[in-house]
DRENPADO-212895 format. One record per atom (N, C-alpha, C): x negated, y negated, z. Coordinates in steps of 0.001 Angstrom, whole numbers, plus 500000, padded with zeros to 6 digits. Each point is the difference from the previous one (the first is absolute). Example, Ala and Ser with C-alpha at 12.3 -4.5 7.8 and 13.67 -1.06 7.14 Angstrom:
2
486810505690507800
500890498810500000
499100498800500000
500350498950499280
499180498810500060
500770498910500730
***
This chain:
124
853025664181757875
499255500118499195
499319499796499931
498409500728499791
498855499196500061
499902499344498478
499449498556499806
499949499388498834
500128500854498477
498898500556499655
499243500725499628
501370501069498874
500353500814501144
501376500768500300
500891498962498728
500161499605500540
501489498824500152
499653499501498842
498948499552499097
499742499597498835
499839501263498971
499897501259500198
500489500840499472
500872500801499787
500496499676500791
501750500743500246
501037498463498621
500078498613500523
500296499367499600
499377500511498441
498798499952499673
499440499841498260
500682501645499310
500719500660500743
500116501586499230
501706500308500070
500293499630501165
501512500500500896
500534499604498552
501033501484499915
501011499798498979
499425499737497985
498566500135500002
499846500743498904
500536501092499417
500603500284498833
500409501364499426
499097500642499839
500629501691500386
499795501168499532
499060500211498824
499431500064499458
499599500318498849
498760501667500188
500067500944499210
499381501017500301
498541499809498967
499122499464500636
498472499863499385
499835498430499750
500746499532500784
499920498946500056
498865498676500972
499382499609499513
498238499430500877
500324498572499652
501617499043499993
500042498493500782
500572499685499686
500555498519501054
501456499665500181
500951499532498719
500049500759498919
501254500308499383
500247501838500335
500046500526500274
499677501525500393
498978500601500305
500311500661501556
498784501227500233
500758500576501036
499164501193500513
500046500952499920
499740500618501888
499751500504500495
499399500085501022
498395499834500239
499468500336499110
498466499899499581
499631498525499608
500925499817498885
499658498441499813
499979498652500944
501303500544501089
500129499223500807
498752499462501220
499640501451500401
498481499921500847
498570499658499136
499860499869498471
498881499631499011
500957498391500054
500460499642499538
500139498821499988
499725498759501950
500790501153500342
499786499426502040
498420499747499452
499755500828500207
498155499901500114
498753499671499385
500813499939499306
499269498585498335
500386498391500524
501283499948499694
500025498606500930
499217499266500792
500879500324501307
499884499787501064
498792500700500959
499104500683499673
498735500900500622
498970499751498035
500393499717500023
498596500002498773
499616500996499660
500597500793500233
499400501740499842
500801500250498886
499101501115498788
500627500407499590
500136501431500174
501040500805500023
500249501415499953
500368500947499432
499645501302500517
500546500821499196
501135501261500151
501261499820500379
500581500790499578
500838501173499670
500107500886499263
500993500311499028
500370501097500700
501405500966499181
500714500667500446
499423501374500091
498556500423499510
498999500570499143
499122500250501733
499549499384500750
499160499873501026
500852499807501273
501333498808500061
500369499783501121
499282499751500777
499035499501500410
498540499357500603
499281501082500441
499578500630499707
499126501500500082
499120499383499446
499295498676499590
498880499957499153
498950499266501198
499066499536499478
498961500002501210
500330498556500333
500321498979499434
500214498486500547
500731499680501343
500654501303500512
500922500672500795
499347500319501176
500674499640501517
499738501424500898
501319499690501190
500053501137499636
501578500133501676
499723499510501045
500782499629500619
499951499079501222
501188500945500709
499819500268501479
500904500263500746
501231499522500558
499985498465499376
501239499418500936
499948498765498673
501156499274500314
500556498950498482
498872498755500608
499566499263499032
499581498545500173
500509499552499309
500263498455499891
499911498975498887
500099500339498899
500871500099498782
499623500086498346
499172501296499746
500439500832500906
499181501430500273
500722500635498462
499621500876499156
501433500688499058
500234500993501223
501042500303499585
501077500721500808
500269501312498369
499972500986500628
499662501107498548
501449500827501382
501020500210499148
501430500724499974
499989501457498863
501230500554500655
499762501551498954
502144499935500552
500399500685498431
501013499880499853
500574501460500376
500760500824499644
500683501637500124
499647499795498869
499465500234499019
499194500338498856
498965500061499704
499064498932501410
498417499752499646
499672499279499303
500665499232499925
499921498360499172
498735499592500952
499497499652499135
498973498455500697
500594498546500077
500376499759501062
500694498334500032
498636499319500693
499644498950500089
499553499046500466
500472498249500721
499088499229500929
500616498660500292
498657499779500642
500817498787500732
499039499454500563
500274499369500948
499804500334500957
499664500195502382
500530498278500106
501209499947500275
500070498850500448
499737500031502049
499489498861500658
500503499787501307
500490499824500776
501095499051499484
501119499264500677
500747500576500012
500675500702500858
501491500041500309
500110501464500252
499166500036501119
499558502293500278
499104500086498963
499772499580498479
499630500747499057
500852499828498772
499448500089499089
500963500003498991
499290500549498590
500924500173498882
499014500566498695
500442499052498828
499315499610499459
500503498871499206
499587501126497871
500877500239499521
500046500732499637
501276500017498401
499685500439499059
501173500071499219
500077501169498996
501229500170500065
501144501252500416
500968500052498600
500246501010499459
500234499887498674
502016499162500563
500318499903499238
501916499932500052
499643498087500971
498895500005500528
500178498916500826
498636499055500013
499147500216499233
498835499047499594
499470499859501764
499238499037500124
498799500132500939
500783499312500947
499801500901501147
500925499512501673
498803499967501045
500733499803501335
499435500598500995
500415500566500413
499638500628500721
500936501442501204
499313500320501445
500491499791500759
499255500147501126
499971501287500360
498081500563500107
499819501328499778
500694500727500671
500739500111501332
500806501294500729
501704500230498900
499962498893498972
501020500270498929
499688501061498891
498866500017499288
499475500306499404
501089502054499681
499967500156500943
500004501748500183
502232499883499578
500603498548500113
501269500291499460
499636499207498266
498871499737499402
500008499992498575
500013501628499332
499158500736500952
499626501334500046
498751500215498990
498597499198501204
498995499845499506
499101500165501699
499575500767499806
499129500187501566
498650499295499866
499092499182500719
498888499412500131
498751501416500064
498743500170498658
499276500635500887
498936499633499909
499601499029500322
498501499214500315
499915498804499538
498856499130499809
499951498931500969
498246499821499169
500985499153499010
497638499520498783
499425498729500885
498916500098499909
499513498525499552
499243499371499519
499641499592499177
498476499700499231
498971500132500276
499273501202499279
498210500197501053
498975498656499737
499711499609500662
499035498945500091
498819500683499435
***
């Protein structure tokens, strides 16, 4: 695992899921991405359930790259996001109700009823 990816995983892994949470006392999937980008990349980003990466801050990319945002959807059409980790043939760091912040191999997301819909990087 790349050093920056490892630092992010070690910081957030196991934090409790809290709807609307935005810090280490509890967070949701959006809060995880916001906190990691701010602390480790020194970039304040906007992601919320309303726009789910449709703002001008983001550009869709055809394939994942380290720490890009992975947008996923569930069977109900709800948006879910996480951070892409290049290690181990690709994984996603994300925050899941009932489990908190976890690392899931990207090819196992369907077991959680999640489907990857797109990848985004911050527009420079």
